[in-house]
C-alpha positions in Angstrom: -57.7 16.4 -116.3 -60.1 18.6 -114.3 -63.5 19.3 -115.8 -64.2 23.0 -116.3 -67.1 25.2 -117.1 -66.3 27.7 -119.9 -67.6 31.2 -120.2 -67.0 32.7 -123.5 -67.6 36.2 -124.9 -66.6 38.2 -128.0 -65.1 41.0 -126.0 -63.7 41.6 -122.5 -66.1 44.6 -122.1 -69.2 42.3 -122.5 -68.1 40.3 -119.5 -66.8 43.4 -117.6 -63.5 41.4 -117.3 -61.8 44.2 -115.4 -64.4 44.0 -112.6 -64.0 42.5 -109.1 -65.9 39.4 -110.1 -62.9 38.0 -111.9 -60.2 38.9 -109.3 -57.6 36.1 -109.1 -58.0 34.8 -112.6 -54.8 34.0 -114.4 -54.3 35.3 -117.9 -53.0 32.7 -120.4 -53.1 34.0 -123.9 -52.9 31.4 -126.7 -52.7 31.9 -130.5 -54.1 35.4 -130.3 -57.0 34.4 -128.0 -57.3 35.7 -124.4 -57.8 32.8 -122.0 -58.2 33.2 -118.2 -58.1 30.4 -115.6 -59.7 30.6 -112.2 -62.7 29.4 -110.2 -66.2 30.5 -109.4 -68.1 29.3 -106.3 -65.1 26.9 -105.7 -65.5 25.3 -109.2 -62.9 25.4 -111.9 -63.7 27.9 -114.6 -62.0 29.0 -117.8 -62.9 32.3 -119.6 -62.3 32.8 -123.4 -62.4 36.1 -125.2 -62.8 35.3 -128.9 -63.0 38.7 -130.6 -65.9 39.5 -133.0 -67.1 37.3 -135.8 -68.0 33.7 -136.7 -64.5 32.5 -137.5 -63.0 33.9 -134.3 -65.8 32.3 -132.2 -65.7 28.9 -133.8 -61.8 28.7 -133.9 -61.5 30.0 -130.3 -64.0 27.4 -128.9 -62.3 24.6 -130.8 -59.0 25.7 -129.3 -60.4 25.8 -125.8 -62.0 22.4 -126.3 -58.6 20.9 -127.3 -56.8 22.4 -124.3 -59.3 21.8 -121.5 -61.8 19.2 -120.4 -65.0 21.2 -120.7 -68.2 20.1 -119.0 -70.4 22.9 -120.4 -70.0 26.2 -122.2 -71.9 29.5 -121.9 -71.6 32.2 -124.5 -72.6 35.6 -123.0 -72.8 38.9 -124.8 -74.8 41.8 -126.2 -76.9 41.7 -129.4 -79.3 43.7 -131.5 -83.0 43.2 -131.5 -85.5 43.2 -134.4 -89.2 43.2 -134.0 -90.6 43.1 -130.4 -87.3 42.9 -128.6 -86.5 45.8 -126.2 -83.2 47.0 -124.7 -82.4 45.1 -121.6 -84.3 41.9 -122.7 -82.4 38.7 -122.3 -82.6 36.2 -125.2 -81.8 32.6 -124.7 -81.8 31.3 -128.3 -83.3 27.9 -128.9 -83.0 28.2 -132.7 -80.0 29.6 -134.7 -79.4 30.6 -138.3 -77.0 32.5 -140.4 -78.5 35.5 -142.2 -75.5 35.9 -144.6 -75.2 32.3 -145.8 -76.5 31.7 -149.3 -75.2 29.2 -151.9 -78.0 29.8 -154.4 -78.3 28.6 -157.2 -76.4 25.5 -156.2 -79.1 24.9 -153.5 -82.2 26.7 -152.4 -81.6 30.1 -150.9 -80.3 29.8 -147.3 -80.3 26.0 -147.4 -78.1 24.1 -145.0 -77.7 20.4 -146.0 -76.1 19.2 -142.8 -78.5 20.9 -140.4 -82.0 20.5 -139.2 -85.0 21.3 -141.3 -84.9 24.9 -142.6 -81.3 25.2 -141.4 -81.9 25.7 -137.7 -79.8 24.1 -135.0 -82.0 23.1 -132.1 -80.7 22.6 -128.6 -81.7 19.5 -126.6 -84.6 20.1 -124.4 -83.4 17.8 -121.6 -79.8 19.0 -121.3 -78.2 20.5 -118.2 -77.9 23.9 -119.8 -81.6 23.9 -120.9 -82.5 23.3 -117.3 -80.4 26.3 -116.4 -82.2 28.3 -119.1 -85.4 27.7 -117.3 -83.9 29.0 -114.1 -82.7 32.1 -115.8 -86.1 32.8 -117.2 -87.5 32.5 -113.7 -84.9 34.9 -112.3 -85.3 37.6 -114.9 -88.7 39.0 -115.7 -87.6 39.9 -119.2 -85.8 36.7 -120.2 -87.2 34.9 -123.2 -86.4 32.0 -125.6 -85.8 33.2 -129.1 -84.2 33.0 -132.6 -80.6 34.1 -133.2 -79.5 35.3 -136.6 -75.8 35.5 -137.1 -73.6 37.2 -139.7 -70.2 38.9 -140.1 -71.7 42.4 -140.2 -72.8 44.8 -137.5 -76.5 45.3 -138.5 -78.0 48.7 -138.2 -80.7 48.3 -140.9 -83.4 45.8 -140.3 -84.1 45.5 -144.0 -80.9 43.5 -144.4 -82.5 40.8 -142.3 -86.0 41.2 -143.6 -84.8 40.3 -147.1 -83.9 36.8 -145.9 -87.5 36.2 -144.9 -86.4 34.6 -141.6 -87.4 37.2 -139.0 -91.2 36.4 -139.1 -90.8 32.8 -140.0 -91.5 30.2 -137.3 -92.3 32.8 -134.7 -95.3 31.2 -133.0 -97.8 28.4 -133.2 -100.2 30.7 -135.0 -97.7 31.2 -137.9 -97.8 28.4 -140.4 -94.6 26.3 -140.3 -93.3 26.1 -143.8 -91.3 22.9 -144.4 -89.5 22.2 -147.6 -91.1 19.6 -149.8 -90.1 16.1 -148.7 -88.8 17.2 -145.2 -90.6 16.8 -141.9 -89.6 18.7 -138.7 -88.4 16.6 -135.8 -90.4 16.3 -132.6 -87.5 18.2 -130.8 -87.7 21.0 -133.3 -91.5 21.4 -132.8 -91.0 21.3 -129.1 -88.5 24.2 -129.2 -91.0 26.2 -131.3 -93.6 25.7 -128.7 -91.3 26.9 -126.0 -90.8 30.1 -127.9 -94.5 30.8 -128.0 -94.5 33.6 -125.4 -91.3 35.2 -126.7 -91.2 38.6 -128.5 -91.9 38.6 -132.2 -88.8 39.0 -134.3 -85.2 37.8 -133.7 -81.9 38.9 -132.2 -78.9 39.6 -134.4 -75.3 39.1 -133.6 -71.9 38.0 -135.1 -71.2 34.7 -133.2 -74.2 32.8 -131.8 -74.9 30.4 -134.6 -71.2 29.7 -135.1 -71.0 28.9 -131.3 -74.0 26.6 -131.6 -72.7 24.8 -134.6 -69.3 24.3 -133.1 -70.5 23.1 -129.8 -72.9 20.6 -131.5 -70.1 19.2 -133.6 -68.0 18.8 -130.5 -70.9 17.3 -128.6 -70.4 20.0 -125.9 -73.3 21.0 -123.7 -73.8 24.8 -124.3 -76.1 27.7 -123.8 -76.1 31.1 -125.5 -77.3 34.1 -123.4 -77.7 37.4 -125.2 -78.7 40.7 -123.7 -80.4 43.1 -126.1 -78.2 46.3 -126.1 -79.9 48.1 -129.0 -82.8 47.8 -131.4 -81.8 47.8 -135.0 -82.0 51.4 -136.2 -79.7 54.4 -137.0 -78.7 54.7 -133.3 -77.5 51.1 -133.0 -73.8 51.9 -132.7 -74.2 54.5 -130.0 -76.8 52.5 -128.0 -74.4 49.4 -128.0 -71.5 51.4 -126.7 -73.5 53.0 -123.9 -75.1 49.8 -122.9 -71.8 48.0 -122.4 -70.7 50.5 -119.8 -74.0 51.5 -118.1 -76.2 48.4 -118.0 -74.3 45.3 -119.0 -72.0 44.9 -116.0 -74.8 44.5 -113.5 -76.7 42.0 -115.6 -73.6 40.0 -116.3 -72.8 39.7 -112.6 -76.3 38.3 -111.9 -76.0 35.9 -114.8 -72.5 34.7 -113.7 -73.7 34.2 -110.1 -76.5 31.9 -111.3 -74.2 30.0 -113.6 -71.7 29.6 -110.7 -74.2 27.5 -108.8 -74.2 24.8 -111.4 
C-alpha cells in the first residue's frame, strides 16, 4: 500500500478546497466524511474534511488511518485567540488540553489519568513534523508555538476559558509550573514549555485540535496541528471568523501547503 501524507481540516472552506491548488483530486466520500485523493509535488496525498467537533475529528482520522497507509498527518484550520494572540498569527500547538472535560468529584477538576502531567499531550521534539514546525516558524514572521484548548462549543466569551484556570498556566519559564502532588513533569514536557517561551501569552481555542492530538498519539501517527488565528475571543468572534475564511485564509493556506508539499 502506498504511503500518503494526510491533510485534514474541519471544513472545506478552511482549506479553500474549491481553489486551483486541489485541481485533479478525486472525491471519495465514506461514511459521511469527505475524502479526496490526489498528489502534491508528485507525492501521494489524501485530504479529509471532518466537520466540526471532537467526535467528528477523532472518528474521521481513525477512519482515514484504517483505509490508507499514512506517513504523517497535518491538521490545518482557523481558531480563536485568547490573551496575546492577534488575527493572522499562526499557532503550532505543542501542548493540548480540553477546556470542557471535567469529572469532578470523581477526580480532581480537569484531571486526565491516561495523559501526561496536568493533562497535556506533548509532541515529540525530534519527530519529522516537529522539524517541519521549525521551518514554518522560520517562514512566517508571526508563527509561534502555543497551547491549544479544545471543546465542543464556539467560544465568544473568554470567561468560559478563564474559569478553567488553564489560560495563564504554564505560559513561560517565569510562571511557576504547578505539578500535582506526587507527579513530576517529564523532560520532554519541560522541553516543550521552554520552546514556548517566546510565544504570545494566552492560548488558542478550537473544537478539534486536542482530539486530533490524542487520536494521532493513540495511533502512533506522526502529526502536526497548524492553526491560524481568525478572531480574538470577543463579541465579534462569529463575524470575524466568517470574513477571515474568505479574505485571508486562502493565501495563508496555499503557502502552508506548498511548504508541506516539499516534505
